[in-house]
N, C-alpha and C positions, 0 to 999 in steps of 0.2 A: 503491499499501500504505498501511494507517496506519501510526503510529509505533508504536503494541505489537506489532504484528504484526513490522512490521522487527525489532524488536529480536529479540524470538522466532528471527527468519529465520536473522538473522545468527548468533545460539549456534546453531543445529542443522547451517548450514553449516563451522561449524569442529567442532563433534563430530563429524559424519559424516565429514567428508574429514581432521582431523586438523591441517591446517594449508591458509589458503587465502590468496590472493595480495589486496590492495586493489583492484586492476582487476577478477578476479573477483568479487568482494563489490558491485563499481555494478554491473556485467555484470546479477549475477543480482536483481541490488534496484531497477535502474533506477534509479537518485541521483545526484547528483552525489557528487564528491571531499568537499566540504564538509559537504554532511550525514550521508555515510556516517563522518566523521570526527566527527561532534557525537554521532553514534548510539556510534560506540566508547566514547569520553571517560562516555558516561555511564553506557554499561554498566558502565565499571570504576567509578568515582567514586561512582555511586549503587547502584548494583545490587551491588555485590560481585563482578562479574567477572573472573576471573584470565587476561584477554586479554592478551597480550604479541606485541608484533614480533618475529620469531625473521629475521634477517637471512640466516644459512646457508639457512633454505629458502626464503626471501624471500615470506615470509608470515604473517600471524595464526595465533596458534593459543590453546590454554590455556596456563599456567605450569607449573611444577612444584608451585605451591599448589595445583593444579587435581588432583594425583594424591591418590585416597583419601577426598577432599573430599564433600562433596553439595550442593554449590553449583546450586541451581535456582533458575530463574525462578520467581516467585511466580503461579499461577495455570498455564493450559493453554494448549498450541497445537497444534491437531494437522494432522500432514500426511495426505497422502489412505489410508495403510496404515491410520491410528490413527484416523482418522475412521471410514473405515467399517467397522472391527471393533467400533467404540462400537454404529454404528449396526444393523449386524448383530445383534448382540446384544440390541440393545433392543427389535428387531422377534422374532429368534425366540423371545424370553423369553416377550415378549407374545403373539406368537400360540400361544403352549402354555395360556394362563389360556382357552379361551373358554370355560369353564362355571366360571371362578371358584376352583377347589379349589386350585389353587398359588399364588395370592392370599397369602394368609400366609409363603411362602417365598422368593416372586420379590419381592414390592412394596419391601423392603430394597433389591435388586440394582439393582432398576429405579431407585431414588430415587437411588442412589450414581452409576449411569449419566448419570441427568440434574444430577446435581452437577457431575460431571466435565464433561459439556458446556458447564455454564456458565460454570465455572470462568473468569476472568479477559475475559468477555465482558459485554458492558451489560445492562442489563435487558429482559429478555425476547427474549434474541439469542438464547438456548437454545433457547427454546420455538417461535421460527420457524425455527430448524433444522430440529428435526424434522416441522416441516411443508415445509420446502423441498428435504427430502433424501428421496429417494423408492429402497427396495430392492426391484425387484420380483422373487418368488418366483411364478415359471409352473411350472404342474400340480403345487402343494404338496396332496400331502396329510395332510388334519393327522390328529393322533392325541390321543385321548381323554386329558386329563391324566392322569386315573387313571393309565392303564397307562404313561403316562411318567413319574409320579411313583414308580409302583413299581419300575420296571427300574430308574430312578435311585438306589435307597434299596437295590435289592440290588446296584446297581453298586459303589456307594461302602461298603457297609458289608462286600463279599465275602461275599455270602450267593446261594443256587441260588433259583431261578425256576422254580415249573410255569406250562407254557404251554399253552391252548389256539390252537393256528396253523393260520391258512389258504396252504396254499401254492396261488396262484394259478393257477399254469402248468398243475396238475395237478387245481385244484378239489379240493384233498384238505383235509381239516382232521385235525389230529394235534395229540395230547397228548402233553409229552414233560418233563423236567428240565433245566434248562440251567445254565451258570454263566457271570455276565457278564463279558466281559472288557473292551468299550471300547464306547460309543457313536459312530457316526460319523452324519455331516450331508451328502448328498449331494441334489445338484439338488432342493432342499426338500423333502427327505423323511429322516426317522431311520430307521437302521438298528440294530442291535444284533449287534456280534459275541462268540458264544457258544461254548463247549463244548459240543456236545450228548452227553448220557447215554447217549441211547438209540442214536445211532451211532457214538458215541464218535470224533466229527472236531470240528474246528471248521465253525461254520455261521453264515449272515449272516441274520438276518432281518427283516425290515421291522415297524417301530412299528404302521402304520395295519390290520398280515392280525393283530394279537393280538386274539382276542376273550376270553380270557382269562389274567388272570397274579396270581399269589400267591407273594408273599416269604415263603422257606421257611427254616427255623430251621439247617439242614444247611449249611455252610461250602462255599464256591464252591470249584471246582479250580482252581490257580494256573496259568496257561501265560505264558511268558513272553512282554513284549508284542515284541519282537523277531520270536519266531516267530508270532504273530500276524499281524503286520504281512509277514511272508516270506510267508505261505498266503495271506492275504485281498488283498494289495494287486497281486501280482502281475500282473495281469489288466487289461483297459481298463474303466473305469468302476467300477462296482459289485460286476458278475459276478465272485467266486473261485472257487479250483481247477479242477481239468483240466491238460491240459497246454498251457505256452506257446506261439503262434504268434509268427508278427511279418508284422505286413501292409504292404504297400507300396501310396500313394495317390499319384495324381497329378491335382494340380489345375488347371486353366485358367487360362491368364494374367490372367482377370479375376478368380476365386475366389481366385488364389496370393497376391495384396497380403494380401490378411484372414487366407489358411491360416498363412501363412509366419508370423505376429504371434501365430498361437494356441497354446496347449497343448493339446493332446489326450490327453497322456501325459506322466511327467518323465519318460519314461528315451527321447521321440522323437528323431528324428534326419531333416534333411531339408537339401534343397537344391536352387536355380534351377537349370530349365534354358536351354538359347539361348536358345528360343521363348517364354520368359517362365513359362512353366507350374513347378510346384513340384509335387515329390516328396516324400510323408513317408513315413518308417518307424516303426511302432511296434508294439507286443506288444499281445497281446489271448489269452484263455484260451478266451472265450465269444463266438460271431457273433454274439450277437441285439443286443446295444448298440450295439456298433461300426456294424453294418448296418444301425442306425435311423439314428444319427448322419451316415452315407455319405449315405444315402436324403434328409437332409433338405439335401442340399446339390444333388439333383436331376440337371442335366446338366453340372453344374461341376466333377465327382470321376468319378475312375476307379479301381477296385481292379485293382491291378496282380497282386498275388497274397496269399494265396495261392488256389490255385484253387477251393477250399471254400468262401472266402469271397466270392468274387468270382461264382461261382454262387448263393451265396446272396440275394446282392445284387440278378443279373441276374432269378432267380426273384419275389423281390417287385416288382421294378419290373413283370415282364411282369403278373402278378396285380392291381396295381394298376391298369393301363393297361386291362385286360380290365374294371375297374368301369366306365369311360370311353367 
């Protein structure tokens, strides 16, 4: 690890853990005692870091001078989540500008992200980083930037939208006025959660299915975000509404090694069986998306319940097998 990276790592570890022992720091950084002592002294004397040794906890921590201070090392060093967030933001924003309409809005933000990535790095490192980190967005459904812009304007200015919208499942085009509540990005696709004034209820609209979008002068109906979340996030995946049910899935011992580490839903629970298989329990309100994800696992997963979901997966498997 380079010297600069090591200095940032020391501060990050102390800040994240509150205090950390000399041995733990040596193990994390894979350096000798002498090297670590030199780094700590450099941080204190040259960088003004209020690091002190606390005999009571047996480790290094930030001293009382740190409380309320704005001490920060110059530049930035990113951990996994921070780097992913910046790169994702950069790629999401870039992907929306296919026809150049949003450049005047996006470019200052993209420039800022590039600047953040470059902070504390050697010349050319940021550009190389953008080329060497790739975030794959499979099955992305592009959204015309003019629609994304209009939806965003209505959302932020709290105004209503008039939409002409294609409901693909029914192959039906309808027109309606909606009050935007929040944007959702899920599996490489953008959605709008909005109050639909035609049906007088919350609905979720895929932005790529919008055929016309007009920002209206009328103020949007306000719905508490907690109520939006309760109504729209109770199910599995992007599907909302309907009666909540609980699915039980059993993964065979081979698939269990991956499934036990995956988050299918924030409220899921799971446990290993004696034979090495893994059972997962999770909520859903619409069987379609959950059934599709189960089918992707092939013969390595079995739906134990409820019966309706099990039958739906079985029907799809029989229909798929019939093609071959």
